C-alpha positions as CSV (number, residue, x, y, z in Angstrom):
1,M,181.3,120.5,91.0
2,A,179.3,118.5,88.5
3,D,180.0,116.1,85.7
4,T,177.7,115.6,82.6
5,V,176.8,112.1,81.8
6,A,175.2,111.3,78.4
7,E,176.1,108.2,76.4
8,S,174.0,106.2,74.0
9,A,174.6,103.9,71.1
10,Q,172.0,105.9,69.2
11,A,173.4,109.3,70.1
12,P,174.1,111.7,67.3
13,A,177.7,112.5,66.4
14,A,179.4,114.5,69.1
15,V,181.9,117.3,69.0
16,R,183.7,117.7,72.3
17,H,186.3,120.2,73.5
18,A,187.9,121.4,76.7
19,E,189.2,125.0,77.0
20,E,191.2,126.6,79.8
21,V,189.8,130.1,80.4
22,M,188.8,132.3,83.4
23,G,191.0,130.3,85.7
24,T,189.0,127.1,85.1
25,V,188.1,124.6,82.4
26,F,185.1,124.9,80.1
27,S,184.0,121.6,78.6
28,F,181.8,121.4,75.6
29,D,179.7,118.5,74.3
30,V,177.6,119.3,71.2
31,R,175.3,116.7,69.6
32,G,174.1,116.7,66.0
33,G,174.6,119.3,63.3
34,D,177.2,119.5,60.6
35,P,180.6,119.0,62.3
36,V,182.2,121.7,60.2
37,A,179.5,124.2,61.2
38,V,179.6,123.1,64.8
39,R,183.4,123.5,65.1
40,S,183.1,126.9,63.5
41,A,180.5,128.0,66.1
42,L,182.6,126.4,68.8
43,A,185.6,128.4,67.8
44,E,183.4,131.6,68.0
45,A,182.1,130.6,71.4
46,I,185.6,129.9,72.8
47,A,186.8,133.2,71.4
48,G,183.8,134.8,73.1
49,L,184.9,133.3,76.5
50,H,188.4,134.6,76.2
51,R,187.0,138.0,75.3
52,V,184.8,137.9,78.4
53,D,187.9,137.1,80.4
54,E,189.7,140.1,79.0
55,V,186.8,142.5,79.6
56,F,185.7,141.3,83.1
57,S,188.8,139.9,84.8
58,T,189.4,141.6,88.1
59,Y,193.0,140.2,88.0
60,R,193.9,142.2,84.9
61,D,194.6,145.9,85.6
62,D,193.8,146.7,82.0
63,S,190.4,145.0,81.8
64,Q,187.4,147.2,81.3
65,V,185.9,146.1,84.7
66,S,189.2,147.0,86.5
67,R,189.3,150.4,84.7
68,L,185.6,151.0,85.4
69,A,186.2,150.3,89.1
70,R,189.0,152.9,89.1
71,G,186.8,155.4,87.4
72,E,188.9,155.5,84.3
73,L,185.9,154.4,82.1
74,T,182.2,154.8,82.3
75,V,179.8,152.0,81.5
76,E,179.0,153.7,78.2
77,D,182.7,153.5,77.3
78,C,182.8,149.7,77.8
79,D,181.6,146.8,75.6
80,P,177.8,146.5,75.6
81,E,178.1,143.2,77.6
82,V,179.4,145.1,80.6
83,A,176.1,147.0,80.9
84,E,174.2,143.8,80.3
85,V,176.0,141.9,83.1
86,L,175.8,144.8,85.6
87,E,172.0,145.0,84.9
88,L,171.7,141.2,85.5
89,G,173.8,141.6,88.7
90,A,171.6,144.4,90.0
91,E,168.5,142.2,89.4
92,A,170.1,139.3,91.2
93,E,170.9,141.6,94.1
94,R,167.3,142.9,94.2
95,L,165.8,139.4,94.1
96,S,168.1,138.0,96.8
97,D,167.6,141.0,99.1
98,G,171.2,141.9,98.8
99,W,172.7,138.4,99.5
100,F,174.1,138.4,96.0
101,S,176.4,141.3,95.2
102,T,178.5,142.6,92.3
103,S,180.9,144.3,94.7
104,Y,183.7,143.1,96.9
105,E,185.3,145.2,99.7
106,G,183.5,148.3,98.2
107,R,184.9,147.6,94.7
108,L,183.1,146.6,91.6
109,D,183.4,142.8,91.1
110,P,180.9,141.0,88.9
111,T,182.8,137.7,89.1
112,G,179.9,135.9,90.8
113,I,177.7,136.3,87.7
114,V,180.1,136.3,84.8
115,K,181.0,132.6,84.6
116,G,177.4,131.4,84.6
117,W,176.3,134.1,82.2
118,S,179.1,133.4,79.7
119,A,178.7,129.6,79.8
120,E,174.9,130.0,79.2
121,R,175.6,132.4,76.3
122,A,178.1,130.0,74.7
123,A,175.6,127.1,75.0
124,R,172.9,129.1,73.3
125,R,175.2,130.1,70.5
126,L,176.0,126.5,69.8
127,A,172.4,125.4,70.1
128,A,171.5,127.8,67.3
129,V,173.6,125.9,64.8
130,P,171.2,124.1,62.3
131,G,170.8,120.4,63.1
132,V,172.2,120.6,66.6
133,T,170.0,118.6,68.9
134,G,171.8,118.9,72.3
135,V,174.4,121.1,74.0
136,S,176.2,120.7,77.3
137,V,178.6,123.5,78.5
138,N,180.3,122.8,81.8
139,G,182.1,125.9,83.2
140,G,184.2,124.7,86.1
141,G,181.4,122.4,87.4
142,D,178.4,124.7,86.6
143,V,176.5,123.3,83.7
144,Q,174.1,124.6,81.0
145,L,172.1,121.9,79.2
146,L,170.0,122.4,76.1
147,G,168.1,119.9,74.0
148,T,169.0,116.2,74.4
149,P,172.1,114.1,73.7
150,G,170.2,111.4,71.8
151,P,166.8,109.9,71.2
152,Q,165.0,109.5,74.5
153,R,168.2,110.0,76.4
154,P,168.2,113.0,78.6
155,W,171.3,114.8,79.8
156,R,172.3,113.8,83.4
157,V,174.6,115.7,85.7
158,G,176.3,114.2,88.7
159,V,176.6,116.4,91.8
160,S,179.8,115.8,93.8
161,D,179.5,115.0,97.5
162,P,181.6,117.5,99.4
163,L,182.1,115.1,102.3
164,R,183.0,112.1,100.2
165,P,185.6,112.9,97.5
166,G,184.9,111.0,94.4
167,G,181.3,110.3,95.4
168,L,178.1,111.7,94.2
169,A,175.4,113.4,96.4
170,A,172.8,113.2,93.6
171,V,172.3,112.8,89.8
172,V,170.2,115.5,88.2
173,S,168.2,114.6,85.0
174,A,167.0,117.0,82.3
175,S,164.3,114.6,81.3
176,G,161.1,116.4,80.2
177,T,162.7,119.8,79.6
178,S,164.6,121.4,76.8
179,E,166.9,123.5,79.0
180,L,168.3,122.9,82.4
181,A,171.2,124.4,84.4
182,V,173.0,123.0,87.5
183,A,175.2,125.2,89.6
184,T,177.0,124.6,92.9
185,S,178.5,127.0,95.4
186,G,180.6,125.7,98.3
187,T,183.9,125.3,100.0
188,A,184.9,121.8,98.9
189,E,186.8,122.8,95.7
190,R,187.9,126.4,96.2
191,G,187.9,126.7,100.0
192,T,186.3,129.7,101.7
193,H,185.7,132.2,98.9
194,I,182.0,133.3,99.2
195,V,181.5,136.6,100.8
196,D,178.7,137.7,103.2
197,P,177.7,141.0,101.6
198,R,176.5,142.4,105.0
199,T,180.0,142.1,106.5
200,G,182.3,142.1,103.5
201,R,184.0,139.0,105.0
202,S,183.9,135.3,104.2
203,A,180.4,133.9,104.7
204,V,180.3,131.7,107.9
205,T,177.4,129.3,107.6
206,D,176.5,125.7,108.4
207,L,176.7,124.8,104.7
208,L,179.3,122.9,102.7
209,A,177.5,123.1,99.4
210,V,174.4,124.4,97.7
211,T,173.4,123.0,94.3
212,V,170.7,124.9,92.4
213,V,168.7,123.5,89.4
214,G,166.8,125.8,87.1
215,P,166.4,126.7,83.4
216,R,169.2,129.2,83.1
217,L,172.8,129.0,84.4
218,T,173.0,132.8,84.8
219,W,170.5,132.7,87.6
220,A,171.3,129.3,89.0
221,D,174.9,130.4,89.6
222,C,173.7,133.6,91.4
223,W,171.1,131.8,93.5
224,A,173.6,129.1,94.7
225,T,176.0,131.8,95.8
226,A,173.3,133.8,97.6
227,A,171.8,130.8,99.3
228,F,175.2,129.6,100.6
229,A,175.8,133.0,102.2
230,M,172.4,132.8,103.8
231,G,172.9,129.4,105.5
232,S,170.8,126.3,105.3
233,R,167.6,127.5,107.0
234,E,167.1,130.9,105.4
235,G,168.7,129.7,102.1
236,L,166.3,126.8,101.7
237,R,163.3,129.0,102.6
238,W,164.3,131.6,100.0
239,L,165.0,129.0,97.3
240,E,161.6,127.5,97.8
241,S,160.1,130.9,97.0
242,L,161.8,131.1,93.6
243,P,159.8,130.0,90.5
244,D,161.3,127.1,88.5
245,V,164.1,126.5,91.0
246,E,165.0,123.4,92.9
247,A,168.0,122.9,95.2
248,L,170.1,120.5,97.3
249,L,171.8,121.8,100.4
250,I,174.5,119.9,102.3
251,T,175.6,121.0,105.8
252,A,178.8,120.5,107.6
253,G,176.9,118.0,109.8
254,D,176.2,115.8,106.8
255,E,172.6,116.8,106.8
256,V,170.9,117.0,103.3
257,R,168.1,119.5,102.8
258,C,166.2,120.0,99.5
259,T,163.4,121.9,98.0
260,G,160.0,120.2,97.6
261,G,160.2,119.6,93.9
262,L,163.8,118.4,93.6
263,A,162.9,114.7,93.6
264,A,161.3,115.1,90.2
265,R,164.7,116.2,88.8
266,L,166.7,113.3,90.2
267,G,167.4,110.1,88.2
């Protein structure tokens, strides 16, 4: 989980909103722009999230993904976003050597990529509003940041400590970049829910949490999931090989491991 922190006396006017969707809460913080235009775009972004839930939910028998999994629809019959997400999922599976997967127990399940992808898409939609200078979209603890919240004030994201409820393991700063994403996979909030694609069963590793920092939440969310399933040693080695990616890994033994460039993103 992560919390966005960005307060300044000189900060532009903010439009904030929290929406329950996809079984979690999406929090929006939009800085600058005409408030009427921002709220209109925000309404569109929220409607888009609910539409994504309708299309991709594996808990709805009538969703396009559920019907696709049962063979009642083809990809061509579905909304264009279905093909887009499945292509992204296939790329994530390829780049992770199969540690990320869009299937569960032999059934189509793109859940692992949908939330990050939809949060990033919503953030970019809001950032396109004229005059908007900064956007933060937090989808259940995974955050996409664009622009800045105020003059010379970067977005900052607190990363929860899985061993110390209420405490922070680190604070990530978006200083010096126009886009940054922070995604965490672990067992502290949702229990054991990450699957080892090799066995189809819950991943058993030495990790409690993996936080990935990169430009795009779509990928950061995937990489955190894949690295958690790998375990700390292989996960850290793989994350180090990815361009523009930094990470923080916390083991059940309270050991903290991080990629070589993470220190530059803390503050």
